[in-house]
mmCIF file of the C-alpha atoms, coordinates in Angstrom:
data_MODEL
# 
_entry.id   MODEL 
# 
loop_
_atom_site.group_PDB 
_atom_site.id 
_atom_site.type_symbol 
_atom_site.label_atom_id 
_atom_site.label_alt_id 
_atom_site.label_comp_id 
_atom_site.label_asym_id 
_atom_site.label_entity_id 
_atom_site.label_seq_id 
_atom_site.pdbx_PDB_ins_code 
_atom_site.Cartn_x 
_atom_site.Cartn_y 
_atom_site.Cartn_z 
_atom_site.occupancy 
_atom_site.B_iso_or_equiv 
_atom_site.pdbx_formal_charge 
_atom_site.auth_seq_id 
_atom_site.auth_comp_id 
_atom_site.auth_asym_id 
_atom_site.auth_atom_id 
_atom_site.pdbx_PDB_model_num 
ATOM 1  C CA . MET A 1 1  ? -14.490 -24.277 -1.324  1.00 0.00 ? 1  MET A CA 1 
ATOM 2  C CA . ALA A 1 2  ? -13.066 -20.274 -0.685  1.00 0.00 ? 2  ALA A CA 1 
ATOM 3  C CA . GLY A 1 3  ? -9.516  -20.576 -0.545  1.00 0.00 ? 3  GLY A CA 1 
ATOM 4  C CA . PRO A 1 4  ? -7.341  -16.889 0.424   1.00 0.00 ? 4  PRO A CA 1 
ATOM 5  C CA . LEU A 1 5  ? -8.554  -14.004 -0.001  1.00 0.00 ? 5  LEU A CA 1 
ATOM 6  C CA . GLY A 1 6  ? -12.480 -15.396 -0.088  1.00 0.00 ? 6  GLY A CA 1 
ATOM 7  C CA . LEU A 1 7  ? -11.217 -16.558 -3.982  1.00 0.00 ? 7  LEU A CA 1 
ATOM 8  C CA . SER A 1 8  ? -12.174 -20.128 -5.149  1.00 0.00 ? 8  SER A CA 1 
ATOM 9  C CA . GLU A 1 9  ? -9.598  -23.112 -5.112  1.00 0.00 ? 9  GLU A CA 1 
ATOM 10 C CA . ASN A 1 10 ? -10.308 -23.262 -8.634  1.00 0.00 ? 10 ASN A CA 1 
ATOM 11 C CA . LEU A 1 11 ? -9.862  -19.684 -9.497  1.00 0.00 ? 11 LEU A CA 1 
ATOM 12 C CA . TRP A 1 12 ? -5.804  -19.926 -7.452  1.00 0.00 ? 12 TRP A CA 1 
ATOM 13 C CA . GLU A 1 13 ? -5.546  -22.907 -9.575  1.00 0.00 ? 13 GLU A CA 1 
ATOM 14 C CA . VAL A 1 14 ? -5.198  -20.727 -12.743 1.00 0.00 ? 14 VAL A CA 1 
ATOM 15 C CA . LEU A 1 15 ? -4.193  -17.083 -11.554 1.00 0.00 ? 15 LEU A CA 1 
ATOM 16 C CA . ALA A 1 16 ? -1.465  -15.862 -12.969 1.00 0.00 ? 16 ALA A CA 1 
ATOM 17 C CA . CYS A 1 17 ? 0.482   -12.671 -13.577 1.00 0.00 ? 17 CYS A CA 1 
ATOM 18 C CA . PRO A 1 18 ? -0.184  -10.992 -16.746 1.00 0.00 ? 18 PRO A CA 1 
ATOM 19 C CA . CYS A 1 19 ? 3.750   -9.769  -16.908 1.00 0.00 ? 19 CYS A CA 1 
ATOM 20 C CA . ASP A 1 20 ? 5.936   -11.739 -19.639 1.00 0.00 ? 20 ASP A CA 1 
ATOM 21 C CA . ALA A 1 21 ? 6.997   -13.782 -17.476 1.00 0.00 ? 21 ALA A CA 1 
ATOM 22 C CA . HIS A 1 22 ? 3.687   -14.617 -16.585 1.00 0.00 ? 22 HIS A CA 1 
ATOM 23 C CA . ASP A 1 23 ? 4.372   -17.249 -13.416 1.00 0.00 ? 23 ASP A CA 1 
ATOM 24 C CA . ALA A 1 24 ? 2.687   -17.830 -10.555 1.00 0.00 ? 24 ALA A CA 1 
ATOM 25 C CA . VAL A 1 25 ? 0.724   -15.293 -7.187  1.00 0.00 ? 25 VAL A CA 1 
ATOM 26 C CA . VAL A 1 26 ? -0.249  -15.842 -4.156  1.00 0.00 ? 26 VAL A CA 1 
ATOM 27 C CA . ALA A 1 27 ? -1.881  -14.251 -1.582  1.00 0.00 ? 27 ALA A CA 1 
ATOM 28 C CA . ASP A 1 28 ? -0.857  -11.065 0.684   1.00 0.00 ? 28 ASP A CA 1 
ATOM 29 C CA . GLU A 1 29 ? -4.209  -11.670 3.202   1.00 0.00 ? 29 GLU A CA 1 
ATOM 30 C CA . GLN A 1 30 ? -3.009  -8.734  5.554   1.00 0.00 ? 30 GLN A CA 1 
ATOM 31 C CA . ASP A 1 31 ? -3.222  -6.295  2.093   1.00 0.00 ? 31 ASP A CA 1 
ATOM 32 C CA . GLN A 1 32 ? -5.804  -7.664  0.374   1.00 0.00 ? 32 GLN A CA 1 
ATOM 33 C CA . MET A 1 33 ? -4.069  -8.221  -2.431  1.00 0.00 ? 33 MET A CA 1 
ATOM 34 C CA . ILE A 1 34 ? -2.700  -10.886 -4.651  1.00 0.00 ? 34 ILE A CA 1 
ATOM 35 C CA . VAL A 1 35 ? 1.133   -10.659 -5.717  1.00 0.00 ? 35 VAL A CA 1 
ATOM 36 C CA . CYS A 1 36 ? 3.678   -11.708 -8.112  1.00 0.00 ? 36 CYS A CA 1 
ATOM 37 C CA . THR A 1 37 ? 6.560   -14.255 -7.328  1.00 0.00 ? 37 THR A CA 1 
ATOM 38 C CA . VAL A 1 38 ? 8.592   -12.624 -9.989  1.00 0.00 ? 38 VAL A CA 1 
ATOM 39 C CA . CYS A 1 39 ? 8.047   -9.593  -10.626 1.00 0.00 ? 39 CYS A CA 1 
ATOM 40 C CA . GLN A 1 40 ? 6.655   -9.092  -6.794  1.00 0.00 ? 40 GLN A CA 1 
ATOM 41 C CA . ARG A 1 41 ? 3.296   -6.265  -8.565  1.00 0.00 ? 41 ARG A CA 1 
ATOM 42 C CA . ARG A 1 42 ? 0.560   -6.853  -6.252  1.00 0.00 ? 42 ARG A CA 1 
ATOM 43 C CA . PHE A 1 43 ? -2.947  -7.016  -8.071  1.00 0.00 ? 43 PHE A CA 1 
ATOM 44 C CA . PRO A 1 44 ? -6.235  -5.284  -6.002  1.00 0.00 ? 44 PRO A CA 1 
ATOM 45 C CA . VAL A 1 45 ? -9.188  -7.880  -5.704  1.00 0.00 ? 45 VAL A CA 1 
ATOM 46 C CA . ARG A 1 46 ? -12.555 -5.475  -5.524  1.00 0.00 ? 46 ARG A CA 1 
ATOM 47 C CA . ASP A 1 47 ? -15.540 -7.069  -4.451  1.00 0.00 ? 47 ASP A CA 1 
ATOM 48 C CA . GLY A 1 48 ? -14.056 -10.445 -4.539  1.00 0.00 ? 48 GLY A CA 1 
ATOM 49 C CA . VAL A 1 49 ? -12.540 -10.279 -8.135  1.00 0.00 ? 49 VAL A CA 1 
ATOM 50 C CA . PRO A 1 50 ? -9.464  -9.850  -8.440  1.00 0.00 ? 50 PRO A CA 1 
ATOM 51 C CA . VAL A 1 51 ? -8.025  -7.321  -11.034 1.00 0.00 ? 51 VAL A CA 1 
ATOM 52 C CA . MET A 1 52 ? -4.843  -8.970  -13.060 1.00 0.00 ? 52 MET A CA 1 
ATOM 53 C CA . LEU A 1 53 ? -5.012  -5.984  -15.419 1.00 0.00 ? 53 LEU A CA 1 
ATOM 54 C CA . LEU A 1 54 ? -1.311  -3.944  -15.348 1.00 0.00 ? 54 LEU A CA 1 
ATOM 55 C CA . ASP A 1 55 ? -2.265  -1.111  -15.653 1.00 0.00 ? 55 ASP A CA 1 
ATOM 56 C CA . GLU A 1 56 ? -3.818  -1.510  -12.482 1.00 0.00 ? 56 GLU A CA 1 
ATOM 57 C CA . ALA A 1 57 ? -1.162  -3.058  -10.606 1.00 0.00 ? 57 ALA A CA 1 
ATOM 58 C CA . LEU A 1 58 ? 0.883   -1.478  -7.747  1.00 0.00 ? 58 LEU A CA 1 
ATOM 59 C CA . PHE A 1 59 ? 4.722   -2.518  -7.255  1.00 0.00 ? 59 PHE A CA 1 
ATOM 60 C CA . PRO A 1 60 ? 5.789   -3.730  -3.696  1.00 0.00 ? 60 PRO A CA 1 
ATOM 61 C CA . PRO A 1 61 ? 7.223   -0.803  -1.504  1.00 0.00 ? 61 PRO A CA 1 
ATOM 62 C CA . ALA A 1 62 ? 10.756  0.483   -1.767  1.00 0.00 ? 62 ALA A CA 1 
ATOM 63 C CA . VAL A 1 63 ? 13.131  -0.803  0.568   1.00 0.00 ? 63 VAL A CA 1 
ATOM 64 C CA . GLU A 1 64 ? 14.929  0.428   2.740   1.00 0.00 ? 64 GLU A CA 1 
ATOM 65 C CA . GLY A 1 65 ? 18.786  -0.671  3.270   1.00 0.00 ? 65 GLY A CA 1 
# 
């Protein structure tokens, strides 16, 4: 069964950010990205494959305030 971003539920159970904190991730359906719940790095999903490489990660947009 497909979960968020079209990835399987089984894959979501094991996905984690490769950062030192190695924590859980969530889906950003609007931007089609996987987001770390700790460091907020954003990982793309290309052709249905999550690219969980720190070199490919994007940092969150700067928050003005």
